[in-house]
N, C-alpha and C positions, 0 to 999 in steps of 0.2 A: 449410461451413467453420466451425470453432469460433471463438468470440470471447473474448478475454481483456480484461477491463475493468481498467484501472489508474486508481485514484482517489487523488489526492494533495493535500496542502496543504503549503506551505513558507513559513516566515517569512523565512528568510535565504538561501535557495537550496540548502541542503544536501539536503533531502528531494526537492526538484524534480530535482536531479542524479541522485539514486538512482532515482527513478521513471522518468525519461527513459532512463537506462541500461538498466533492466529492459525498458521498452517497446520500445526500439530493438532489443535482442537478440531479444525475443519476435516482433517483426514479421517476422523472417526465417523464422519457423516457422508463422505463421498470422496471423489478423486480430487487431489490437490497437486498442483504443479508449483513449486517454489523456485523462482528464478532471480538471480542477482540481475540488476538492471543492465549490467554490461553484457550479459548472456541472453537476455530475453529478446525475442525476435518477433516480427510480424506474424509468423506462423504460429507462435505460442498464443498470441492475442486472438487470432482467428479460430484456433482450436478450442478456446475456452468459452464457457457459458457465462462467467462472471469474473470480476476483477477486484483484487485488493491491492491498492498501490500504497507503498510505504516509503517515506523519504524523510531524511533529516532536513531541518531548515538550516541552510548554510548561507550566511550573509543575507538574511531576510529573503531567501529564495529556496526553491527545491535544489537539491544537490546537482552538480554537473552531470554525473552519470545517470541520474534519474531523468534529467532534461534530455540527455542524449538518447535514452530509451524512447522517450516520447517523440523526439525528432525522427529517429530511425523508423518508428512504427506508424507515425501519424498518417501519412498519405497512403501507404500500402493497405491500411485497413479502413480508411475513410469510406463511408457509405456501405460498409459490410458488417458493422456490429451495432447498429442503432438499436436502442431499447434494452441492451444488456445491462445488468446491474453492476454497480461498483460501490466500493467503500474506501476510506482513506485512513492511514495511520501516519502520524507525524511526531517525530522526536525533535524537540527544540530546546535551546538554552533558556528562552524566556517567552517569546510570543507565539511563533509558529503560524500565525494567521496568514501571512503572505504565501507560505508554501501550500497551505490548504486552498487558498484562493487560486493559485496558479494551477494546481491539479484539477480543481473544479472547472476552471475555464477550459482546460484540455478535454475533460470528460464531457463538457457541454458541446464542444466542437465535434466530438465523436457521437453525440446524441445518446450518451449513456444515462442510466437512471440511478441516482443515489438511493441506497436502501437503508442507510444508517447515518447518523451524525458522525463526523470524523472523530477519531480518537487522537487526542493531543496529549503528549506527555512532555512536561517542562522539567528539564533537569536543573534549572537555575544556574547553569554554568555561565559565568560572566567574565572570568579572567582568561587570558590565553592558555594558561596551564590547565585550568578546569575545562575549558572548551575542548582541548586536544586530548584530555585524559580518557582512558577507556571508561565506558559507562556501564553501570549495573542498574537495570530498570527494576523498581520495587515490585514485589510479588503482586501487590494489589493492582498495579497497572497492567501487569502481564495477564492477570485474570480477566480484565476488561478486554484485552486483545483476544484471549481465548474464547470468551463469550461471543464476541463479534464473529470470529472465524467459524465457530460451531453453528451459530444461528444462520450465518450466510450460507454455509454448505448445506445445512438442513433445508433452508428455504429453496435452494436450487434443486435439491433432490425431490422435494415435494411439489415442485412446479410453481411455487409462490412467486419466484422471481423469473 
């Protein structure tokens, strides 16, 4: 059975909701491992057949714990996961493009293959209070995450990816 690894970090709950929605839907199609970025290890990356990386955009970048995950895993798996599929989820206050760009560059270094356009959810949080407040992702956006998770896991199971 193929394994989809979902690695996420969430500051205010938005990215966690997105990652959990994708993982929940993917579980109906195959084996899914959901790991917080602080807990994910090179062994998790090596054991998986595909990856879904989910990060908030924090100060126009991926979050610190997500960056630490990539730093911790980058060299131990380099040269051992080429060609595996990946997709991205980003929760941002407004733009989100730099977080997407950063994760794409890391995936390029690992020689991973993107299988879908990134899902970007903009919360429009622009004040310190709104930025720090717990987030609730709209159901319509969670459906998009679920669809990606289910399609990704099904594609892994069928050998498409």
